[in-house]
C-alpha positions as CSV (number, residue, x, y, z in Angstrom):
1,M,85.4,100.1,70.0
2,N,83.8,101.6,73.0
3,K,84.4,100.1,76.7
4,K,81.4,97.9,77.0
5,T,82.0,96.1,73.8
6,K,85.4,95.4,74.8
7,K,85.0,94.0,77.9
8,M,81.9,91.6,76.4
9,L,84.3,89.9,74.6
10,D,87.3,90.1,77.1
11,S,85.2,88.1,79.0
12,V,83.3,85.4,76.9
13,N,86.0,82.4,76.5
14,F,83.3,80.3,75.9
15,P,79.0,79.3,75.1
16,E,78.8,79.0,78.5
17,D,79.8,82.8,78.5
18,I,77.8,83.8,76.2
19,R,74.5,82.2,77.9
20,R,75.5,84.6,80.7
21,L,75.1,87.7,78.7
22,P,71.7,89.7,78.9
23,K,70.1,89.7,75.6
24,E,69.5,92.9,74.8
25,N,73.7,92.9,74.7
26,L,73.8,90.6,72.4
27,P,73.4,92.9,69.0
28,A,76.3,94.4,70.4
29,F,78.9,91.4,71.5
30,C,78.2,90.3,67.9
31,Q,79.4,93.9,66.3
32,E,82.8,92.7,68.6
33,I,83.0,89.5,67.0
34,R,82.7,91.5,63.8
35,E,85.6,94.0,64.7
36,F,87.4,91.0,66.3
37,L,87.0,89.5,62.6
38,I,88.2,92.4,60.6
39,N,91.5,92.9,62.5
40,S,92.5,89.4,63.4
41,V,91.8,88.3,59.3
42,S,93.1,91.3,58.4
43,Q,96.8,90.5,59.7
44,T,97.2,86.9,59.2
45,G,94.9,86.3,56.1
46,G,92.3,83.5,55.5
47,H,88.3,82.9,54.3
48,F,86.7,86.5,54.8
49,G,83.2,87.3,54.0
50,S,81.6,83.9,54.6
51,N,82.7,84.2,58.1
52,L,81.8,87.7,58.5
53,G,78.3,86.6,57.8
54,V,77.4,84.3,60.0
55,V,78.1,85.7,63.2
56,E,75.4,86.0,64.2
57,L,73.7,82.8,63.9
58,T,76.9,81.4,65.5
59,V,76.6,83.5,68.4
60,A,72.6,82.5,68.3
61,L,73.3,79.2,68.0
62,H,75.4,78.8,70.8
63,R,72.9,80.9,73.0
64,V,70.4,78.1,72.4
65,F,72.5,75.0,72.4
66,E,74.1,72.9,74.4
67,T,77.6,72.8,72.6
68,P,79.5,70.5,73.0
69,R,77.2,67.7,74.0
70,D,75.1,69.4,71.5
71,L,76.3,68.6,68.2
72,L,77.5,71.4,65.7
73,I,78.6,71.1,62.3
74,W,79.7,73.6,60.0
75,D,79.1,73.2,55.9
76,V,81.6,74.4,54.6
77,G,84.1,74.9,57.3
78,H,85.4,78.0,55.9
79,Q,82.4,79.8,57.6
80,S,83.8,78.7,61.4
81,Y,85.9,81.3,62.1
82,P,83.3,83.3,64.7
83,H,82.8,79.3,65.8
84,K,86.5,79.1,66.8
85,I,86.4,83.0,68.6
86,I,83.7,81.7,71.1
87,T,85.1,78.0,72.0
88,G,88.5,78.6,73.8
89,R,90.6,79.6,70.3
90,K,90.0,83.1,70.6
91,N,93.4,83.7,71.5
92,K,95.4,81.3,68.8
93,M,93.2,83.1,66.0
94,H,96.3,85.1,65.1
95,T,98.0,81.4,64.2
96,I,94.9,80.0,62.0
97,R,96.4,78.4,58.7
98,K,100.1,78.8,59.8
99,K,102.1,75.5,61.1
100,D,101.2,74.0,63.8
101,G,98.6,77.4,64.1
102,L,95.0,76.6,64.7
103,A,93.6,74.8,61.5
104,P,91.2,76.7,58.5
105,F,88.6,74.7,58.9
106,P,86.9,72.6,62.2
107,R,88.8,69.7,63.4
108,R,88.3,66.6,66.0
109,T,91.5,67.0,66.9
110,E,91.5,70.3,67.8
111,S,88.3,71.2,70.1
112,E,85.2,69.1,71.5
113,F,83.4,72.0,69.8
114,D,83.9,70.7,66.6
115,A,81.8,68.2,66.3
116,F,83.2,66.5,62.7
117,S,86.0,67.6,60.4
118,V,85.0,69.6,57.4
119,G,87.0,71.1,54.7
120,H,84.5,70.1,51.6
121,T,81.4,71.1,50.7
122,S,78.3,69.5,50.8
123,T,78.9,66.6,54.0
124,S,76.6,68.0,57.0
125,I,73.6,66.5,56.6
126,S,75.0,62.9,56.0
127,A,77.1,63.2,59.1
128,G,74.7,64.7,61.0
129,A,72.0,62.0,60.2
130,G,74.5,58.9,61.2
131,M,74.7,61.6,64.8
132,A,71.4,61.7,65.1
133,I,70.4,58.1,64.5
134,A,73.6,56.6,66.7
135,N,71.7,58.6,69.9
136,K,68.3,57.7,68.9
137,N,67.3,55.8,71.5
138,K,69.6,57.4,74.2
139,K,68.2,59.4,77.1
140,N,68.4,63.2,76.8
141,A,70.0,62.7,73.6
142,P,72.3,65.6,72.3
143,Q,70.3,68.3,69.4
144,V,72.1,68.2,66.2
145,I,72.6,71.2,64.0
146,A,74.3,70.9,60.1
147,V,74.7,74.4,58.9
148,I,75.2,74.3,55.4
149,G,75.6,76.9,53.2
150,D,73.3,77.6,49.9
151,G,76.2,76.8,47.4
152,A,76.8,73.1,49.5
153,L,73.2,72.7,49.4
154,G,73.7,71.8,45.6
155,G,76.2,68.9,45.9
156,G,74.5,66.0,45.4
157,M,75.2,64.5,48.8
158,A,73.2,66.9,50.5
159,F,70.5,66.1,48.4
160,E,71.4,62.2,48.9
161,A,71.2,63.3,53.1
162,L,68.2,65.2,53.2
163,N,65.9,62.1,51.0
164,H,67.2,59.8,53.7
165,V,66.5,62.4,56.8
166,G,63.5,62.8,55.5
167,D,62.5,59.2,55.5
168,V,64.0,57.5,58.4
169,K,63.0,61.2,60.3
170,A,65.3,61.9,62.3
171,N,65.6,64.6,64.9
172,M,67.9,67.3,63.5
173,L,68.1,70.6,62.5
174,V,69.2,71.2,58.9
175,I,69.7,75.4,59.1
176,L,70.3,76.6,55.3
177,N,72.8,79.9,55.7
178,D,71.4,81.6,52.1
179,N,73.7,84.6,50.4
180,K,73.3,83.2,47.3
181,M,77.0,82.7,47.1
182,S,79.5,79.9,48.0
183,I,82.9,80.9,46.8
184,S,81.5,81.9,43.3
185,P,78.1,83.0,42.5
186,N,75.7,80.5,42.5
187,V,73.7,78.6,40.0
188,G,71.4,75.6,38.9
189,G,68.2,75.0,39.4
190,L,68.1,75.0,43.4
191,E,69.5,78.9,43.6
192,K,66.5,79.8,41.6
193,Y,64.4,78.0,43.3
194,L,65.6,79.7,47.1
195,T,65.3,82.6,45.2
196,R,61.6,82.4,44.1
197,L,61.0,81.2,47.8
198,I,62.7,84.8,49.5
199,S,60.7,86.7,46.9
200,S,56.4,85.2,46.3
201,P,54.6,87.9,45.5
202,S,52.0,86.9,48.2
203,Y,54.9,86.7,50.7
204,V,56.5,90.0,49.9
205,C,52.9,91.4,50.0
206,F,52.3,90.5,53.7
207,R,55.6,91.2,54.6
208,D,55.6,95.1,53.3
209,K,52.1,95.8,54.4
210,G,52.3,94.5,57.7
211,R,55.6,96.8,58.1
212,E,54.1,99.5,56.6
213,V,50.9,99.8,59.2
214,L,52.8,98.3,62.3
215,G,56.3,99.3,62.2
216,R,55.7,102.4,64.0
217,V,55.0,100.5,66.8
218,P,57.7,98.4,68.5
219,A,56.0,96.0,70.7
220,I,53.6,95.0,67.7
221,Q,56.9,95.4,65.2
222,R,58.4,92.9,67.5
223,F,55.5,90.3,66.8
224,M,55.5,90.8,63.3
225,R,58.7,89.6,62.8
226,R,57.7,86.2,65.2
227,A,54.7,86.1,63.2
228,E,56.0,86.8,59.8
229,T,58.7,83.1,59.9
230,H,55.4,81.5,61.1
231,A,53.4,83.1,58.2
232,K,55.3,82.2,55.5
233,G,53.9,78.9,56.2
234,M,50.8,80.0,55.1
235,V,51.0,82.0,51.8
236,V,54.2,80.0,50.3
237,P,53.1,77.3,48.8
238,S,54.6,73.8,49.8
239,T,58.2,73.7,49.5
240,L,60.7,71.0,48.2
241,F,61.9,70.4,52.0
242,E,58.3,69.6,52.8
243,E,57.8,66.9,50.3
244,L,61.6,66.0,51.7
245,G,59.5,65.2,55.0
246,F,61.3,68.4,57.0
247,E,59.4,70.6,58.5
248,Y,60.0,74.2,56.8
249,Y,60.5,77.2,58.7
250,G,61.6,80.4,57.4
251,P,63.4,83.0,55.5
252,I,64.5,84.7,58.1
253,D,66.6,87.7,58.8
254,G,70.4,85.9,59.7
255,H,71.5,89.1,61.0
256,D,68.7,89.4,63.3
257,V,70.1,88.0,66.4
258,E,67.3,88.2,69.3
259,M,64.9,86.9,66.5
260,L,67.4,83.8,65.7
261,I,67.3,82.8,69.1
262,E,63.7,83.1,69.6
263,V,63.1,80.7,66.7
264,L,66.0,78.3,67.5
265,E,64.0,77.6,71.2
266,N,61.4,77.2,69.2
267,L,62.7,74.0,67.0
268,K,64.6,73.1,69.8
269,K,61.9,71.6,71.3
270,I,60.4,70.1,68.0
271,K,61.3,66.3,67.1
272,G,61.8,64.9,63.4
273,P,63.7,66.9,60.9
274,K,63.1,70.4,61.1
275,F,64.6,73.0,58.1
276,L,65.6,76.6,58.9
277,H,66.2,78.7,56.1
278,I,67.9,81.9,56.9
279,V,69.1,84.4,54.4
280,T,72.5,86.4,54.5
281,K,74.6,88.8,53.6
282,K,77.9,87.3,52.8
283,G,80.9,90.0,54.3
284,K,78.1,91.2,56.6
285,G,79.6,94.5,58.4
286,Y,82.8,95.0,56.0
287,E,81.6,97.4,53.3
288,L,84.4,96.4,51.0
289,A,83.5,92.3,51.8
290,E,79.7,93.2,50.6
291,K,80.5,95.0,47.5
292,D,83.4,92.6,46.3
293,E,81.9,89.0,47.5
294,F,84.0,87.4,45.6
295,S,87.8,88.8,45.8
296,L,87.0,89.0,49.9
297,H,86.3,85.6,50.1
298,A,89.7,84.9,51.1
299,V,92.3,86.9,51.4
300,K,96.0,87.4,52.3
301,P,97.2,90.2,54.8
302,F,95.4,93.6,54.2
303,D,95.1,97.2,55.2
304,P,91.4,97.0,57.0
305,I,90.9,100.3,56.5
306,T,91.6,100.6,52.6
307,G,91.5,97.1,51.8
308,K,94.7,97.0,49.6
309,K,96.4,93.9,50.4
310,N,99.9,93.9,52.3
311,G,103.4,94.1,51.0
312,D,104.1,93.1,46.7
313,S,101.3,94.7,45.3
314,Q,102.8,93.5,41.3
315,K,100.6,90.3,40.8
316,K,102.6,87.4,39.4
317,I,101.5,85.3,36.9
318,T,100.1,81.9,37.8
319,Y,99.9,78.9,36.8
320,S,96.0,79.6,36.5
321,D,96.6,82.3,34.7
322,V,98.3,80.5,32.0
323,F,95.1,78.0,31.5
324,S,93.4,81.3,31.3
325,D,95.6,82.7,28.6
326,W,95.2,79.2,27.0
327,I,91.5,78.3,26.8
328,C,90.7,81.7,25.8
329,N,92.7,81.5,22.9
330,T,92.1,77.9,21.9
331,A,88.7,78.6,22.2
332,K,89.0,81.3,19.7
333,K,90.5,78.7,17.4
334,D,88.0,76.1,17.8
335,K,84.1,76.3,18.6
336,R,84.4,72.5,19.4
337,L,85.8,73.8,23.0
338,H,83.6,73.7,26.3
339,A,85.1,74.9,29.5
340,I,83.3,73.1,32.4
341,T,83.6,74.2,35.9
342,P,82.2,72.6,39.4
343,A,81.4,76.1,40.9
344,M,85.0,77.6,41.2
345,C,85.0,79.9,38.3
346,E,87.2,82.9,39.5
347,G,89.7,80.6,41.1
348,S,90.4,78.2,38.3
349,G,91.2,81.0,35.7
350,L,87.8,80.8,33.5
351,S,86.1,84.3,34.2
352,E,87.6,85.6,31.3
353,F,86.4,82.8,29.4
354,R,82.9,83.4,30.7
355,K,83.1,86.6,30.0
356,N,84.4,86.3,26.2
357,F,81.9,82.6,25.9
358,P,79.2,82.8,27.4
359,K,77.1,79.7,25.8
360,R,80.5,77.8,25.5
361,Y,80.7,77.8,29.1
362,H,79.4,75.4,31.8
363,D,79.5,75.8,36.0
364,V,77.9,73.4,37.0
365,G,77.7,73.9,41.1
366,I,79.3,72.4,43.6
367,A,78.9,68.1,41.6
368,E,82.3,67.6,40.6
369,Q,81.2,63.7,40.0
370,H,78.6,65.4,37.6
371,S,80.6,67.8,35.8
372,V,82.7,64.5,34.9
373,T,79.8,63.0,33.3
374,F,78.3,66.3,31.7
375,S,82.0,66.4,30.1
376,A,81.5,62.8,28.6
377,G,78.2,63.8,27.3
378,L,79.7,66.5,25.7
379,A,82.4,64.7,24.2
380,S,80.0,62.1,23.2
381,Q,78.6,64.3,20.6
382,G,81.5,65.7,19.3
383,K,82.6,68.6,21.2
384,K,85.6,68.7,22.9
385,P,85.1,69.5,26.6
386,V,87.9,71.1,29.2
387,L,86.6,70.4,32.6
388,S,88.9,72.7,35.2
389,I,88.9,71.0,39.1
390,Y,90.8,71.2,41.7
391,S,93.5,67.3,42.6
392,S,91.0,67.3,45.9
393,F,87.9,67.8,44.7
394,L,88.4,65.4,41.9
395,Q,88.8,63.1,44.0
396,R,84.6,63.4,44.3
397,A,84.7,62.3,40.8
398,Y,87.3,59.0,40.7
399,D,84.0,56.4,39.6
400,Q,83.0,58.8,36.9
401,I,86.6,59.2,35.4
402,I,86.7,55.7,35.2
403,H,83.2,54.3,34.0
404,D,82.5,57.1,32.3
405,I,85.5,58.8,31.0
406,A,88.3,56.2,30.1
407,L,86.7,53.2,29.5
408,E,85.0,54.7,27.1
409,K,88.1,56.9,25.5
410,M,86.2,60.2,26.1
411,D,87.7,62.8,24.2
412,V,87.9,65.2,27.6
413,L,91.2,67.3,28.9
414,F,90.9,67.3,32.3
415,A,93.0,70.4,33.8
416,I,94.3,69.9,37.5
417,D,94.7,72.7,39.6
418,R,95.8,72.7,43.2
419,A,97.8,69.8,42.1
420,G,100.4,68.8,45.0
421,V,101.0,71.0,48.3
422,V,98.4,73.9,48.4
423,G,99.5,75.0,51.8
424,P,97.4,77.1,54.4
425,D,94.1,75.2,53.1
426,G,95.5,71.5,54.7
427,P,95.1,68.4,54.6
428,T,91.4,68.1,52.8
429,H,92.8,70.6,50.3
430,N,96.0,69.1,49.4
431,G,96.5,67.9,45.8
432,N,98.9,65.4,46.9
433,F,97.5,61.9,45.7
434,D,96.5,62.6,42.2
435,L,99.2,60.9,40.6
436,S,98.6,57.8,42.2
437,F,94.5,57.4,41.7
438,L,95.1,58.8,37.8
439,R,97.8,56.4,37.1
440,I,96.5,53.6,37.3
441,I,93.6,54.6,35.3
442,P,93.3,52.9,31.5
443,N,93.7,54.7,28.3
444,L,94.2,58.0,30.5
445,T,97.3,60.6,29.0
446,V,99.5,62.1,32.8
447,M,101.0,65.3,32.4
448,T,103.2,66.8,35.0
449,P,104.1,70.3,33.8
450,S,107.7,71.8,35.4
451,N,107.0,75.6,34.5
452,E,104.3,77.9,33.3
453,N,105.7,77.3,29.4
454,E,105.6,73.7,30.1
455,C,102.1,74.0,30.9
456,Y,100.5,76.0,27.9
457,A,102.2,73.6,25.8
458,M,101.7,70.7,27.7
459,L,97.8,72.2,27.2
460,E,97.9,72.2,24.4
461,T,99.4,68.8,24.2
462,G,96.5,67.8,25.8
463,Y,93.6,69.0,23.4
464,I,95.1,67.8,20.5
465,H,95.6,64.4,21.7
466,K,92.4,62.2,21.0
467,G,91.2,60.8,24.4
468,P,91.4,61.6,27.9
469,C,94.3,63.3,28.9
470,V,94.8,64.7,32.5
471,V,97.7,68.5,33.1
472,R,98.0,68.9,36.5
473,Y,99.5,72.2,38.0
474,P,100.3,73.2,41.5
475,R,98.6,76.3,43.2
476,G,100.5,79.6,42.4
477,T,103.4,80.7,40.1
478,G,106.0,78.7,38.7
479,N,110.0,80.4,37.6
480,G,108.2,83.4,36.3
481,K,109.6,83.1,32.7
482,Y,106.5,82.5,31.3
483,D,106.4,83.4,27.5
484,K,103.7,81.3,25.4
485,E,105.8,82.0,22.2
486,K,109.0,79.9,23.7
487,S,106.8,77.0,24.3
488,E,107.9,74.0,21.9
489,K,105.7,71.3,20.8
490,I,105.5,68.2,23.2
491,K,105.4,64.7,21.6
492,I,102.8,62.1,24.0
493,G,105.3,60.5,26.2
494,K,108.5,62.1,25.3
495,A,111.0,63.3,28.3
496,K,113.6,66.1,28.0
497,T,117.2,65.7,29.3
498,L,118.5,69.0,30.4
499,R,121.7,68.2,31.7
500,S,124.1,64.9,31.1
501,G,125.9,64.0,34.2
502,K,127.5,61.2,35.6
503,D,126.3,57.8,37.6
504,I,123.0,59.6,39.3
505,A,120.0,60.5,37.2
506,I,117.6,62.5,38.9
507,L,114.0,62.1,37.1
508,N,111.8,65.0,37.5
509,F,108.2,65.2,37.4
510,G,106.6,68.5,37.8
511,A,106.4,71.7,39.6
512,L,109.9,71.1,41.6
513,L,112.5,71.4,38.7
514,E,113.8,74.3,39.7
515,N,115.3,72.8,42.8
516,C,115.9,69.7,41.0
517,K,118.2,71.8,38.9
518,K,120.3,73.1,41.6
519,V,121.2,69.4,42.6
520,A,122.4,68.4,39.7
521,E,124.9,71.1,39.3
522,K,126.2,70.3,42.9
523,L,126.4,66.8,42.4
524,D,126.8,66.3,38.6
525,A,124.1,65.0,37.9
526,T,122.1,64.5,34.9
527,L,118.6,65.9,34.9
528,V,115.2,64.8,32.8
529,D,112.8,66.4,33.4
530,M,110.5,63.6,32.3
531,R,106.7,65.3,31.6
532,F,104.7,62.4,31.5
533,V,103.7,60.4,34.3
534,K,101.3,57.9,31.9
535,P,103.1,57.1,29.5
536,L,106.5,57.2,30.9
537,D,109.4,57.1,28.1
538,E,110.5,53.8,28.4
539,E,113.0,54.1,25.5
540,L,115.0,57.1,27.3
541,L,114.8,54.9,30.6
542,I,116.8,52.2,29.2
543,D,119.3,53.9,27.6
544,L,119.8,56.1,31.0
545,A,119.9,52.7,32.4
546,K,122.9,51.5,30.4
547,S,125.0,54.8,32.0
548,H,123.6,55.1,35.3
549,N,123.7,53.4,38.2
550,Q,121.3,55.0,40.1
551,F,118.1,56.5,39.5
552,F,116.2,59.6,42.0
553,T,112.7,60.8,41.1
554,I,111.1,63.4,42.9
555,E,107.5,64.2,42.7
556,D,105.2,66.7,44.4
557,N,102.8,63.9,44.9
558,I,102.7,61.0,47.6
559,I,105.5,58.4,47.1
560,S,103.1,55.7,47.3
561,G,101.4,54.5,44.0
562,G,102.6,57.5,42.4
563,A,105.2,58.7,39.8
564,G,108.0,57.2,41.2
565,S,106.7,53.7,41.2
566,A,105.6,53.5,38.1
567,V,109.2,53.7,36.9
568,N,109.9,51.2,40.1
569,E,107.5,48.6,38.1
570,F,109.5,49.5,34.5
571,V,113.1,48.8,36.1
572,L,111.5,45.5,37.1
573,K,110.1,44.4,34.5
574,E,112.4,45.4,31.6
575,N,115.2,44.0,34.8
576,L,117.5,46.8,34.1
577,K,120.7,46.8,35.7
578,V,119.7,49.7,37.9
579,S,118.8,51.2,41.8
580,V,116.1,53.3,42.3
581,K,114.9,55.6,44.9
582,N,112.0,57.8,45.0
583,L,111.7,61.1,46.9
584,G,108.1,62.5,47.1
585,L,105.6,63.1,49.7
586,P,105.5,60.8,52.8
587,D,102.2,58.3,53.6
588,K,100.7,61.0,55.6
589,F,97.8,63.8,55.5
590,L,100.1,66.9,55.2
591,E,99.2,69.7,57.6
592,H,98.9,73.2,56.9
593,G,101.4,75.7,56.3
594,T,103.3,78.0,53.7
595,R,104.2,75.2,50.5
596,D,107.7,75.8,51.1
597,E,107.5,75.2,55.1
598,I,105.6,72.2,53.8
599,L,108.3,70.8,51.2
600,T,111.5,71.5,53.6
601,E,109.7,69.7,56.4
602,N,109.3,66.7,53.6
603,K,113.0,67.3,51.9
604,L,111.7,68.3,49.3
605,D,113.4,71.5,48.9
606,E,117.2,71.8,47.1
607,N,119.2,70.8,50.6
608,G,116.7,67.8,51.1
609,I,117.2,66.3,47.6
610,I,121.0,66.7,48.4
611,D,120.9,64.7,51.6
612,S,118.5,62.2,50.9
613,I,120.9,61.6,47.6
614,K,124.0,61.4,49.8
615,I,122.0,59.1,52.5
616,H,121.8,56.6,49.7
617,F,124.2,57.1,47.4
């Protein structure tokens, strides 16, 4: 790292510092940010490839627009690290995703430069539209800029917002960061449309011939690059975005910071809805990330020279791996099985299935609502859909679960990954609400595996079951004793008593069983792995109430309306002579940190559970 570049980074703490840099120094400054990112994320872990791809765009935006007065929204927020670096948080980047450190995504409470808190996709254009309309009649109103990834643009909300913005002529700029990947490779008609747009023969011919003839003359080369943006409007047929009411510009090179600045300066002067299409490379500037866009999308700490992860190199079996094992084995036996994912193939453990059963694999893009109703459509025609989806993403499709699945008793299995406390990704990604919002839905069976073998067995049980069924499991590993041959057959609605004790019955729902085992031994308590949130094992609860004074329910879910609440309701309904205390997650959004840190903070580790029981018994 040369001294000139280092001095530039040291002297830039806020966007106004960038505006003072000589324009010709900006490419070197961008390289400095990229090197800082590589060094920083290699130590902390976090989102990587997407941030490397937006360095030039971030610098250009803060150079041209008067942030924070002008309102800049990032969608998805995992590409906001360069934004954080140059908006006063450079010296705190080592704390990102750690407890009490910087948030992994933009947070309004963290910085005035974060115009909108973002964690899930496809929200930026809607939020930007609201901001633009709210400031419509203000003198010297702020500019509104929404930066959206090409994967996020395929989400339903984004299309709804585009339709509205074009109709009301909201004064805002939408920037499409087109890198052909969100997390998994993009799919669908929009991705194909963007590819056709970039590769239009008339545009490519115009571009290549112009560069061939004039490319050796520096002054004319710069002119051609500027003209290229405008010429595309003449040689490319009218676009989808123009039909929706936007002025469309691009596509342009998203790694040419000087050209980006020129284009943004011009667009800043134009009123109404504007759509700028830029093309970038995910992982830009770090060869390993450019070659492996998925694996280096989000990373654990690694050696920046070799790219190898630090620490234990031995791979441990995760719940996602168990799901992968189960679905591939089952698909060999049953050709009715179809797997569906809303753009999370690798994260959900569907890579092997996609490779082995491509005709029965369906990535619908970032479209959670569609994924649920699409599954219902498959089921209506005699197929057996398995929808693999993250807990926090399933929240976006609640209406579809109720109306299109449960009401019609569709034979669909939901494999819900990342349930409960997720950890470093924070409140937008923790899956601590699913038991509460799922258990109240009629016709739905809800299962909570306590370890890897139970997960395999419950997936099998849920698949055989006729009707809508949910198996929800956490991120990461369980007790590490996975052996599918030892998975027991499970009868719907039947719990399993693991230990008999005195006075106290600990009723465990899900992944906290190992902590509960230690607690039960120390307190000589009965321990039951409840397995089912719906239906409950009512017969067992009645028997336990005859010989125990108190039930303690344990769950990796918010207490309000969760599994423990189901036990409360049954005890009251049957007038059982036993008191019940619910232990779980509090009625608040959980901040980022490791899973163990969050569980300990909320008294769901071994010592915390013991203390809570002693207080109430």
